[in-house]
C-alpha positions in Angstrom: -19.6 19.3 -56.0 -22.1 21.6 -57.6 -23.2 24.6 -55.6 -25.5 26.1 -58.2 -28.7 24.5 -56.8 -28.2 26.5 -53.6 -28.2 29.9 -55.2 -29.5 31.8 -58.2 -27.2 33.2 -60.8 -28.2 36.7 -60.0 -27.1 36.3 -56.4 -23.8 34.9 -57.5 -23.3 37.8 -59.9 -24.0 40.3 -57.1 -21.5 38.7 -54.9 -18.9 38.5 -57.7 -19.4 42.1 -58.5 -18.8 43.0 -54.8 -15.6 41.0 -54.7 -14.3 42.5 -58.0 -14.8 45.9 -56.5 -12.9 44.9 -53.5 -10.1 43.4 -55.6 -9.7 46.6 -57.5 -8.8 48.5 -54.4 -6.4 45.9 -53.1 -4.6 45.2 -56.4 -1.3 46.7 -55.2 -0.9 43.7 -52.8 -2.4 40.9 -54.9 0.9 39.8 -56.4 2.1 38.7 -53.0 -1.0 36.9 -52.0 -1.0 34.1 -54.6 2.6 33.3 -53.7 1.6 33.0 -50.1 -1.3 30.8 -50.8 0.4 28.6 -53.3 2.3 26.8 -50.7 -0.5 26.2 -48.2 -0.5 22.5 -47.4 -2.9 22.6 -44.4 -0.8 20.1 -42.4 -0.1 20.2 -38.7 3.4 21.8 -39.1 3.5 23.8 -42.3 6.5 25.7 -43.5 6.3 29.4 -43.5 6.3 30.8 -47.0 9.1 33.2 -48.2 6.6 35.9 -48.9 4.9 35.8 -45.6 7.0 38.7 -44.2 5.7 40.9 -47.1 2.2 39.7 -46.5 2.5 40.5 -42.8 4.1 43.9 -43.4 1.1 45.1 -45.2 -1.6 43.5 -43.0 -2.6 46.8 -41.4 -3.3 48.3 -44.8 -5.1 45.2 -46.0 -7.3 45.0 -42.9 -8.3 48.6 -43.2 -8.9 48.2 -47.0 -10.9 44.9 -46.4 -13.5 46.4 -44.1 -13.6 49.8 -45.8 -14.0 48.5 -49.3 -16.6 45.8 -48.2 -18.7 48.5 -46.7 -18.3 50.8 -49.8 -19.0 48.0 -52.2 -22.1 46.9 -50.3 -23.4 50.5 -50.3 -22.7 50.8 -54.1 -24.6 47.6 -54.9 -27.4 48.1 -52.3 -29.4 50.5 -54.4 -28.9 48.4 -57.5 -30.1 45.2 -55.9 -32.7 46.7 -53.6 -35.6 45.7 -55.8 -34.3 42.2 -56.3 -33.7 41.5 -52.6 -37.4 41.3 -51.9 -37.9 38.5 -54.5 -34.7 36.6 -53.7 -34.7 36.6 -50.0 -34.5 32.8 -49.8 -31.6 32.5 -52.2 -29.7 35.3 -50.4 -30.3 33.6 -47.1 -29.0 30.3 -48.5 -25.9 32.1 -49.9 -25.3 33.9 -46.6 -25.6 30.7 -44.7 -23.2 28.9 -47.1 -20.6 31.6 -46.9 -21.0 31.9 -43.1 -20.4 28.2 -42.6 -17.6 28.2 -45.2 -15.8 31.1 -43.6 -16.2 29.7 -40.1 -14.6 26.4 -41.0 -11.9 27.9 -43.3 -11.0 30.4 -40.6 -10.3 27.5 -38.2 -8.1 25.7 -40.7 -6.2 28.9 -41.5 -5.7 29.7 -37.8 -4.5 26.1 -37.3 -1.8 26.5 -40.1 -0.8 30.1 -39.7 -0.4 30.4 -36.0 1.7 33.5 -36.1 -0.7 35.6 -38.2 -3.2 37.9 -36.5 -6.9 38.2 -37.2 -6.7 40.9 -39.9 -4.2 38.8 -41.9 -6.5 35.8 -41.7 -9.4 37.9 -42.8 -7.4 39.0 -45.9 -6.7 35.4 -46.7 -10.4 34.5 -46.3 -11.4 37.4 -48.6 -9.2 36.1 -51.3 -10.4 32.5 -50.9 -14.1 33.5 -50.8 -13.6 35.6 -53.9 -12.2 32.7 -55.8 -14.9 30.4 -54.6 -17.6 32.8 -55.8 -15.9 33.1 -59.2 -15.9 29.3 -59.6 -19.5 29.2 -58.5 -20.3 31.6 -61.3 -18.6 29.3 -63.8 -20.6 26.3 -62.7 -18.8 24.4 -59.9 -15.7 23.2 -58.3 -15.6 19.7 -59.8 -12.8 20.4 -62.2 -10.4 21.4 -59.5 -11.0 18.5 -57.1 -8.5 16.2 -58.7 -4.9 15.8 -57.5 -3.6 17.1 -60.8 -5.7 20.3 -60.7 -3.8 23.4 -59.8 -3.8 27.1 -60.7 -1.6 30.1 -60.4 -3.5 31.3 -57.4 -4.0 28.3 -55.1 -2.1 25.1 -54.6 -3.6 21.6 -55.0 -3.8 21.2 -51.2 -5.7 24.4 -50.8 -8.2 23.5 -53.6 -8.6 20.1 -52.0 -9.3 21.8 -48.7 -11.8 24.2 -50.3 -13.5 21.2 -51.9 -13.8 19.3 -48.7 -15.0 22.3 -46.7 -17.6 23.1 -49.4 -18.8 19.5 -49.3 -19.1 19.6 -45.5 -21.0 22.9 -45.7 -23.4 21.7 -48.3 -24.0 18.5 -46.5 -24.6 20.3 -43.2 -27.0 22.7 -44.9 -28.9 19.8 -46.5 -29.2 18.0 -43.1 -30.4 21.2 -41.4 -33.0 21.7 -44.1 -34.0 18.1 -43.8 -34.4 18.4 -40.0 -36.6 21.5 -40.5 -38.7 19.6 -43.0 -38.9 16.6 -40.6 -40.3 18.9 -37.9 -43.3 19.7 -40.1 -44.0 16.0 -40.7 -43.8 15.3 -37.0 -47.1 17.2 -36.7 -48.7 15.7 -39.7 -52.2 14.3 -39.3 -51.2 10.7 -40.2 -48.4 10.7 -37.7 -50.7 12.1 -35.0 -53.2 9.4 -35.7 -50.6 6.6 -35.5 -49.1 8.1 -32.2 -52.6 8.2 -30.7 -53.2 4.6 -31.7 -49.8 3.6 -30.2 -50.7 5.4 -27.0 -54.0 3.6 -26.8 -52.4 0.2 -27.0 -49.9 1.0 -24.3 -46.7 2.3 -26.0 -45.1 5.0 -24.0 -41.8 6.8 -23.5 -38.7 6.4 -25.7 -40.3 3.7 -27.8 -43.2 6.0 -28.8 -40.7 8.8 -29.5 -38.7 6.6 -31.8 -41.9 5.4 -33.6 -43.0 8.9 -34.1 -39.7 10.0 -35.8 -39.8 6.8 -37.9 -43.4 7.5 -39.1 -42.4 11.1 -39.8 -39.4 10.1 -41.9 -41.6 7.6 -43.8 -44.1 10.4 -44.5 -41.3 12.8 -45.6 -39.8 10.1 -47.9 -43.2 9.5 -49.4 -43.7 13.2 -50.0 -40.2 13.5 -51.6 -41.0 10.6 -53.8 -44.1 12.2 -55.2 -42.3 15.5 -55.5 -39.6 13.9 -57.6 -42.2 12.2 -59.7 -44.0 15.4 -60.3 -40.7 17.1 -61.3 -39.9 14.3 -63.6 -43.3 14.6 -65.2 -42.9 18.3 -65.7 -39.4 18.0 -67.2 -40.5 15.2 -69.6 -43.5 17.3 -70.7 -41.3 20.3 -71.4 -38.9 18.1 -73.4 -41.6 16.5 -75.4 -43.2 19.9 -76.4 -39.7 21.4 -77.0 -38.7 18.6 -79.3 -42.0 18.6 -81.3 -42.4 22.3 -81.7 -39.0 23.9 -81.3 -38.9 27.4 -80.1 -42.6 27.8 -80.5 -43.2 24.8 -78.2 -41.2 26.5 -75.4 -43.3 29.6 -75.7 -46.4 27.4 -75.5 -45.1 25.8 -72.4 -44.7 29.2 -70.7 -48.0 30.5 -72.1 -50.1 27.5 -71.3 -48.5 26.9 -67.9 -47.3 23.4 -68.8 -44.2 23.9 -66.7 -46.5 23.6 -63.7 -49.5 21.5 -64.8 -48.8 19.5 -68.0 -51.6 17.8 -69.8 -49.8 14.5 -70.2 -50.0 11.8 -67.6 -46.7 10.4 -66.2 -46.9 6.8 -65.1 -45.4 5.6 -61.8 -42.3 3.5 -61.9 -42.8 -0.2 -62.1 -42.8 -1.9 -58.8 -40.5 -4.9 -58.3 -41.2 -7.7 -55.8 -44.3 -8.5 -53.8 -46.8 -5.9 -52.7 -46.7 -5.0 -49.0 -49.6 -3.5 -47.2 -48.9 -1.8 -43.9 -51.4 -0.4 -41.4 -49.9 1.3 -38.3 -46.6 -0.6 -39.0 -48.3 -4.0 -39.2 -47.5 -6.0 -42.4 -50.7 -7.3 -43.8 -49.2 -8.8 -46.9 -48.5 -12.2 -45.2 -50.8 -15.2 -46.2 -52.0 -15.7 -42.6 -54.0 -12.4 -42.8 -56.1 -13.9 -45.6 -57.2 -16.6 -43.2 -57.9 -14.0 -40.5 -60.1 -12.0 -43.0 -62.1 -15.1 -43.8 -62.6 -15.8 -40.1 -63.8 -12.3 -39.6 -66.2 -12.6 -42.5 -67.6 -15.8 -40.9 -67.9 -14.2 -37.5 -69.7 -11.2 -39.1 -72.5 -13.5 -39.9 -73.1 -14.1 -36.2 -72.7 -10.4 -35.3 -75.2 -9.3 -38.0 -77.6 -12.3 -38.3 -79.8 -12.8 -41.3 -83.5 -11.9 -41.2 -85.9 -14.8 -41.0 -88.0 -15.6 -44.0 -91.5 -14.1 -44.1 -94.0 -16.7 -42.9 -97.3 -16.8 -44.7 -99.8 -19.1 -46.2 -99.5 -22.8 -45.4 -96.3 -22.4 -43.3 -98.1 -19.9 -41.1 -101.0 -22.3 -40.5 -98.5 -25.1 -39.6 -96.6 -22.8 -37.2 -99.8 -21.9 -35.4 -100.6 -25.6 -34.9 -97.1 -26.1 -33.5 -97.5 -23.2 -31.1 -100.8 -24.7 -29.8 -99.4 -28.1 -29.2 -99.4 -29.7 -25.7 -96.3 -31.1 -24.1 -97.7 -34.7 -24.3 -98.3 -34.5 -28.0 -95.7 -35.5 -30.6 -94.5 -32.5 -32.7 -92.5 -34.5 -35.2 -95.1 -34.6 -38.0 -95.8 -30.9 -37.9 -92.1 -30.0 -37.7 -91.4 -32.2 -40.8 -94.3 -30.6 -42.8 -93.3 -27.1 -41.7 -89.7 -27.8 -42.7 -90.6 -29.1 -46.2 -92.9 -26.1 -46.9 -90.7 -23.3 -45.6 -87.2 -24.7 -46.2 -86.0 -23.0 -43.1 -82.5 -21.9 -42.2 -81.0 -21.6 -38.7 -82.5 -18.2 -38.3 -86.0 -19.5 -39.0 -85.6 -22.3 -36.5 -84.4 -19.9 -33.9 -87.4 -17.6 -34.6 -89.7 -20.6 -34.0 -88.0 -21.6 -30.8 -88.2 -18.0 -29.5 -91.9 -18.0 -30.1 -92.3 -21.3 -28.4 -90.3 -20.1 -25.4 -92.8 -17.3 -24.9 -95.8 -19.6 -25.2 -94.7 -22.8 -23.4 -91.1 -23.3 -22.1 -91.4 -27.0 -21.6 -92.7 -27.5 -25.1 -89.8 -25.3 -26.4 -87.3 -27.6 -24.7 -89.0 -30.7 -26.2 -89.0 -29.3 -29.7 -85.4 -27.9 -29.4 -84.2 -31.4 -28.6 -85.7 -32.7 -31.8 -84.5 -29.8 -33.8 -80.9 -30.7 -32.9 -81.0 -33.4 -35.5 -82.2 -31.1 -38.3 -79.4 -30.5 -40.9 -80.7 -27.0 -41.7 -80.5 -26.0 -38.0 -76.7 -26.5 -38.0 -76.5 -27.4 -34.3 -73.3 -26.4 -32.5 -71.9 -27.1 -29.1 -73.6 -24.0 -27.7 -77.1 -25.3 -28.5 -76.3 -28.5 -26.6 -75.0 -26.6 -23.6 -78.0 -24.4 -23.5 -80.3 -27.4 -23.4 -78.2 -29.0 -20.7 -78.3 -25.8 -18.7 -82.0 -25.5 -19.0 -82.6 -29.0 -17.8 -80.1 -28.5 -15.0 -82.0 -25.4 -13.8 -85.1 -27.5 -13.4 -83.2 -30.4 -11.8 -84.1 -32.8 -14.7 -80.9 -34.7 -14.4 -81.9 -37.6 -16.6 -82.9 -35.3 -19.5 -79.6 -33.4 -19.2 -77.6 -36.6 -19.3 -79.6 -37.7 -22.4 -78.5 -34.5 -24.2 -75.0 -35.1 -23.0 -75.0 -38.6 -24.5 -76.3 -37.4 -27.8 -73.7 -34.7 -27.9 -70.9 -37.3 -27.4 -72.5 -39.6 -30.1 -72.3 -36.8 -32.6 -68.6 -36.4 -31.9 -68.9 -33.0 -30.2 -66.3 -32.6 -27.4 -67.0 -30.9 -24.2 -65.8 -27.3 -23.9 -65.1 -25.2 -20.8 -68.6 -23.7 -20.6 -70.4 -27.1 -20.9 -68.1 -28.6 -18.3 -68.9 -25.8 -15.9 -72.6 -26.4 -16.4 -72.2 -30.1 -15.6 -70.2 -29.3 -12.5 -73.0 -27.0 -11.3 -75.7 -29.5 -12.2 -74.1 -32.5 -10.4 -73.2 -30.4 -7.4 -76.8 -29.2 -7.1 -78.1 -32.7 -7.5 -75.8 -34.1 -4.9 -73.9 -36.3 -7.3 -70.5 -35.7 -5.7 -68.5 -38.2 -7.8 -69.5 -36.9 -11.2 -69.2 -33.3 -10.0 -65.6 -34.0 -8.9 -64.9 -35.8 -12.1 -65.7 -32.8 -14.3 -64.1 -30.4 -11.8 -60.8 -32.4 -11.9 -61.0 -32.5 -15.7 -61.1 -28.7 -15.8 -58.1 -28.5 -13.5 -56.2 -31.1 -15.6 -56.7 -28.9 -18.7 -54.9 -26.1 -16.9 -58.1 -24.0 -16.5 -58.4 -22.2 -13.2 -61.9 -22.6 -11.7 -63.8 -19.4 -10.9 -65.5 -18.4 -7.7 -68.9 -19.8 -8.8 -67.4 -23.2 -9.7 -65.5 -23.4 -6.4 -68.7 -22.5 -4.5 -70.7 -25.2 -6.2 -68.1 -27.9 -5.4 -67.8 -26.7 -1.7 -71.6 -26.9 -1.3 -71.5 -30.4 -2.9 -69.0 -31.5 -0.3 -71.0 -30.0 2.5 -74.2 -31.7 1.3 -72.4 -35.0 1.1 -71.2 -34.7 4.7 -67.6 -33.9 3.8 -67.0 -30.4 5.1 -63.3 -31.0 5.5 -62.9 -31.4 1.7 -64.9 -28.3 1.2 -62.6 -26.4 3.6 -59.6 -27.6 1.6 -61.1 -26.1 -1.6 -61.8 -22.9 0.3 -58.1 -22.7 1.2 -57.3 -23.3 -2.4 -59.5 -20.3 -3.3 -57.6 -18.1 -0.9 -54.2 -19.2 -2.3 -55.4 -18.2 -5.8 -56.6 -14.8 -4.4 -60.3 -15.7 -4.9 -62.2 -14.4 -1.9 -64.9 -16.9 -0.7 -68.4 -15.6 -0.2 -69.9 -15.2 3.3 -72.4 -18.0 2.4 -69.5 -20.5 1.9 -68.1 -19.6 5.4 -71.5 -19.9 7.0 -72.3 -23.2 5.3 -69.0 -24.8 6.5 -69.5 -23.3 10.0 -73.0 -24.8 10.2 -71.8 -28.2 9.0 -69.1 -28.3 11.6 -71.5 -27.0 14.2 -74.0 -29.8 13.6 -71.2 -32.4 14.0 -69.9 -30.8 17.2 -66.5 -30.0 15.7 -65.8 -26.9 17.7 -62.2 -26.7 16.6 -63.1 -26.5 12.9 -65.9 -24.1 13.7 -63.4 -21.8 15.5 -61.0 -22.1 12.5 -63.7 -21.0 10.1 -64.6 -18.0 12.2 -60.9 -17.0 12.3 -60.7 -17.3 8.5 -63.8 -15.1 8.2 -62.1 -12.5 10.4 -58.9 -12.6 8.3 -61.0 -12.2 5.2 -62.4 -9.0 6.7 -65.8 -10.3 7.9 -66.7 -9.6 11.5 -68.5 -12.3 13.5 -72.3 -12.0 13.4 -74.9 -13.3 15.7 -75.5 -16.2 13.4 -71.8 -17.3 13.4 -71.5 -16.8 17.2 -74.6 -19.0 17.7 -73.2 -21.7 15.5 -70.0 -21.7 17.5 -72.1 -22.0 20.7 -74.0 -24.9 19.2 -70.7 -26.6 18.3 -69.4 -26.4 21.8 -72.8 -27.5 23.1 -72.8 -30.6 20.8 -69.3 -31.4 22.1 -70.5 -31.0 25.8 -68.1 -28.1 26.5 -70.5 -25.7 28.4 -67.6 -23.5 29.6 -66.4 -22.5 26.2 -70.0 -22.3 25.0 -70.6 -19.7 27.8 -67.4 -17.9 26.8 -68.5 -17.6 23.2 -71.9 -16.5 24.4 -70.4 -13.7 26.5 -68.1 -12.7 23.5 -71.1 -12.4 21.3 -72.6 -9.9 23.8 -69.3 -8.0 23.9 -69.4 -7.6 20.1 -72.7 -5.9 20.5 -75.1 -8.7 19.5 -77.9 -9.2 22.0 -78.9 -12.8 22.6 -81.9 -14.1 20.7 -84.1 -17.1 21.2 -81.8 -19.4 19.2 -78.6 -18.5 21.0 -80.3 -18.9 24.4 -81.6 -22.3 23.4 -78.1 -23.3 22.3 -76.7 -22.3 25.7 -79.4 -24.3 27.5 -78.6 -27.3 25.3 -74.9 -26.9 26.2 -75.7 -26.8 30.0 -77.9 -29.8 29.5 -74.8 -31.9 28.3 -73.2 -31.2 31.7 -76.5 -31.3 33.6 -76.0 -27.8 35.0 -79.7 -26.8 35.4 -79.0 -24.1 37.9 -76.5 -22.3 35.7 -79.0 -22.5 32.8 -81.9 -21.1 34.9 -79.6 -18.3 36.3 -78.6 -17.3 32.8 -82.2 -17.3 31.7 -83.4 -15.2 34.7 -80.4 -12.8 34.3 -81.2 -12.0 30.7 -85.0 -11.8 31.3 -84.2 -8.9 33.7 -82.4 -7.2 30.8 -85.4 -7.5 28.5 -84.9 -11.0 27.0 -88.1 -12.8 26.2 -87.8 -16.6 25.8 -89.2 -18.0 22.5 -90.3 -21.3 21.3 -86.7 -22.5 20.8 -85.8 -21.8 24.4 -88.9 -23.4 25.7 -88.3 -26.5 23.5 -84.8 -26.9 25.0 -86.2 -26.6 28.5 -89.0 -29.2 27.8 -86.5 -31.6 26.4 -84.3 -31.2 29.4 -87.1 -31.5 31.9 -88.5 -34.5 30.0 -85.2 -36.4 30.4 -85.3 -35.6 34.1 -88.9 -36.9 34.1 -90.2 -33.6 35.5 -93.5 -34.0 33.7 -95.5 -31.3 35.5 -92.8 -28.7 35.0 -92.5 -29.6 31.4 -96.3 -29.3 30.8 -96.2 -25.8 32.4 -93.7 -24.8 29.8 -96.0 -26.4 27.2 -98.7 -24.1 28.3 -96.4 -21.1 27.7 -95.6 -22.5 24.2 -99.3 -22.7 23.4 -99.7 -19.0 24.2 -97.2 -18.2 21.4 -98.5 -17.8 17.9 -95.7 -19.8 16.4 -96.1 -23.5 15.3 -94.1 -25.9 17.5 -91.1 -27.4 15.8 -90.7 -31.1 15.1 -88.0 -31.4 17.8 -90.6 -30.5 20.4 -92.8 -33.5 19.3 -89.7 -35.8 19.6 -89.1 -34.5 23.1 -92.7 -35.1 24.1 -92.7 -38.6 22.6 -89.5 -39.4 24.5 -90.8 -37.9 27.7 -94.2 -39.6 27.7 -92.8 -43.0 26.5 -90.1 -43.0 29.1 -92.7 -42.2 31.8 -95.1 -44.8 30.6 -97.9 -42.4 29.6 -99.2 -44.6 26.8 -102.0 -42.4 25.5 -99.9 -39.2 25.2 -96.8 -41.2 24.0 -98.8 -42.9 21.2 -100.4 -39.5 20.3 -97.0 -37.9 19.9 -95.7 -41.0 18.1 -98.5 -40.7 15.5 -97.5 -37.1 14.8 -93.9 -38.2 14.2 -94.8 -41.1 11.9 -96.8 -38.6 9.8 -93.6 -36.6 9.4 -91.2 -39.5 9.1 -89.3 -37.9 6.2 -88.2 -35.0 8.4 -86.7 -37.2 11.1 -83.0 -37.7 11.4 -80.9 -40.7 12.5 -80.5 -39.2 16.0 -84.3 -38.7 16.3 -85.1 -42.3 15.5 -82.5 -43.4 18.0 -84.0 -41.4 20.8 -87.5 -42.5 20.0 -86.7 -46.2 19.9 -84.7 -46.1 23.1 -87.6 -44.3 24.9 -90.2 -46.8 23.6 -88.1 -49.7 24.7 -87.5 -48.3 28.2 -91.3 -47.5 28.5 -92.3 -51.1 27.5 -93.7 -50.2 24.1 -91.8 -53.0 22.3 -94.1 -53.4 19.3 -94.0 -49.6 18.6 -90.3 -49.7 19.0 -90.0 -52.6 16.4 -92.3 -50.6 14.0 -90.2 -47.4 14.3 -87.0 -49.5 13.9 -88.3 -50.9 10.6 -89.4 -47.5 9.5 -85.9 -46.2 10.3 -84.3 -48.8 8.1 -86.9 -48.1 5.3 -85.8 -44.4 5.4 -82.2 -45.5 4.7 -80.8 -44.9 8.2 -78.6 -47.4 10.0 -79.4 -48.0 13.7 -76.6 -48.1 16.1 -75.6 -51.5 17.5 -76.8 -50.6 20.9 -80.3 -49.9 19.7 -80.7 -53.2 17.8 -79.2 -55.2 20.8 -81.6 -53.5 23.3 -84.5 -54.2 21.0 -83.6 -57.9 20.6 -83.0 -58.2 24.3 -86.4 -56.6 25.1 -88.1 -59.0 22.7 -86.4 -62.0 24.3 -87.5 -60.9 27.7 -91.1 -60.8 26.5 -90.8 -64.3 25.3 -89.4 -65.5 28.6 -92.2 -63.8 30.5 -94.9 -65.3 28.4 -93.4 -68.8 28.9 -93.4 -68.3 32.6 -97.0 -67.3 32.6 -98.0 -70.5 30.8 
């Protein structure tokens, strides 16, 4: 163990002078002390030395002499070393710390061995040990006395070994303490702060962040120590080179020129062995995979910072102007080929042309974009195909979108998630349920969870195809996946169930809306009333009507018409009129929907005069009569046998045949047959089949029976 690096030689000399002064005053008792210390074994049960009684007899004198002479010696040396203390504060502090730690540990060991000695005797022993240690430090170290064979007249081998071990422990503790203090400085280094801030941003907290902070601080400290060692080696080598070349003169040059601090020669770093490792924030970037990542980033950078299009001038500009002025019916292929051969465009130039075309003529842009897909310089990708498909889907051009999809598959481009979503929306909007379901199921098979928009499109497709129950199952699937359906989805399902008279499903949808946090509206209450009315349950319809009023929704024209239609199913005209009169007193004004429901009911009861009175009230309104009113009038006049008015109403309906439903055709045909208008009934029946509707068996049977009766009557006349 070498203690010289801890202290300067001047500090050691001052301490040795102090201890020599003390030893001069206590020389009368020094002959007994070595004998006492020569047998120290530092074991758990040591034998008491023969001279211990003599040592203990004079302990009072020694104790007084110890403190008295230490104080006197320090005063004697204070003035001498006063000027040097200011420049050697750090060295003295290190020596004081070493001696303090050494004395503290040695005191414990002496007290453990000499249990019968008092404090003053232990202090005298410590004084002798410390004096010897300082003398050895002045010589250069304690290494020579660390072996088992090393001994002296003063101390035994065991005592020297103990001194050696304690000194090692003290030096190690001091080095660790110094290292800890140095580490505290690096904990607040800028690099460590930056890395800790980055770790906090990516979610590292608590003990893990603390461990990483100490790890990074240790790495910074080790790096700093490495460069300090290299700098010291460089300075030492520079001194040695100059000293060897110049002798004594070279040493003076080192001091004069300051080469001991900044030498002119360059010292090379030690040669590195193994592979280079690059670390950023603890991430090892020396692995081969990061090279691939860098290449991908470089390729992606081309899309982030696109190239500028080529300047267009001369002939290419003239050709571009011709392309921009083309009509949709004209073929742009010759001009595109000529423009491509003149300009030699890249993808950026093609995109610039398409952007200009989109501003001029969107349909022409789509046509040219479809042709540009085959250009090699355009470098078409799947996103170009999906954009074209989406553009055609927005305009309901299903055939064009399918053509692009076919070209895409022919070129070996597989569908991605975005393109599949576009196809689901397109086929759902077009009413092609089978294809929409096919692509929807393909997404789910790939493990991709559909989003809210995709679910909504499929539910609307089911509703449009007359399968609201399948749409409701998808809505439940949305709720299971914590995707909240939109109010439009609830209302679409409710309306579909209401038109079919499925009041149970309608009530279920309203309950689901309430669980989702949506309160019933006038529209939802009206649809529920219509559902009960279609099912012929006027009692529950009235209950829903009253519940709507309790919720604060005043009845409107449509809800009142729904209630009258519900009462019509049960033929409760008095209840309907009482309800209407009661709410008229509260300020309700019947509208065209309420009057239409009354006309339809009165027409079925063949109360023609009363129905025509209501028609007069409808004519006073500024609203156009609905088609259902014309159906009711045709049925009423045909059933009553009013040929002129029946044919007049029938002519209006034939002009709007595309707006008629299956139920409307059924009512008209039955009324014409019952009124004796068999030819008109046959014509409407054929018109119904031409529209794609299937007549119920009862209608076709009644029509055939009516025609057979006509034939029989004609034969009887003849």
